[in-house]
N, C-alpha and C positions, 0 to 999 in steps of 0.2 A: 934320130929321124928316119935312118935306113930301115932300121926293124921295123917301123910303122908301114912303112912304103912296102915292105915284103910282105907282112901281114895281109895288108890290103889285094895286093897282087895274087896272092895263094888265096885269100878267100873269095877272089872274083872266079880265080880258076876252079877251085871245089865246087862253086856255086854250078858254074857250067857242066861240070863232070857229074854233079849230081843229077841235075835236070837232064843230060844226055842220056843216063843211064835209066832213068825213069821212063824216058819214052821208049827205050829199046825194051824194056823189061813189059812194057803196057802197063805201068803202074802211074797212080794220079801225080802229077808234076808238082812238087813244092814250089810254094813262091819264092822267088830268089831273094827276098830281102829275110825272109825267114831262115834260108840255109846259109846265108852271111852272119846272121847274126848267131845263131848255133854255133857256127864253125869258129868265129872270133871268141866266143865265151868259152870254148873248149880250149882253145890254143893260151889265153890268157890264165884259166886255172892250171893249166900245164906248167907255164911259166911261171905261177906263183909257187907251185910245189917246187919248183927246181931251185927255187930261191930259199929253200929252208936249209 
């Protein structure tokens, strides 16, 4: 359970950082949900590889 909560917190932090960097570099801001989904998928894929 703690791992899921940690993943959610890190995903929210990553979403904030990506949006902040996009604003600083004057790039179009990605949607918060799209950043969260991509981040969670990447983390789950890496976690799945580590199980092998």
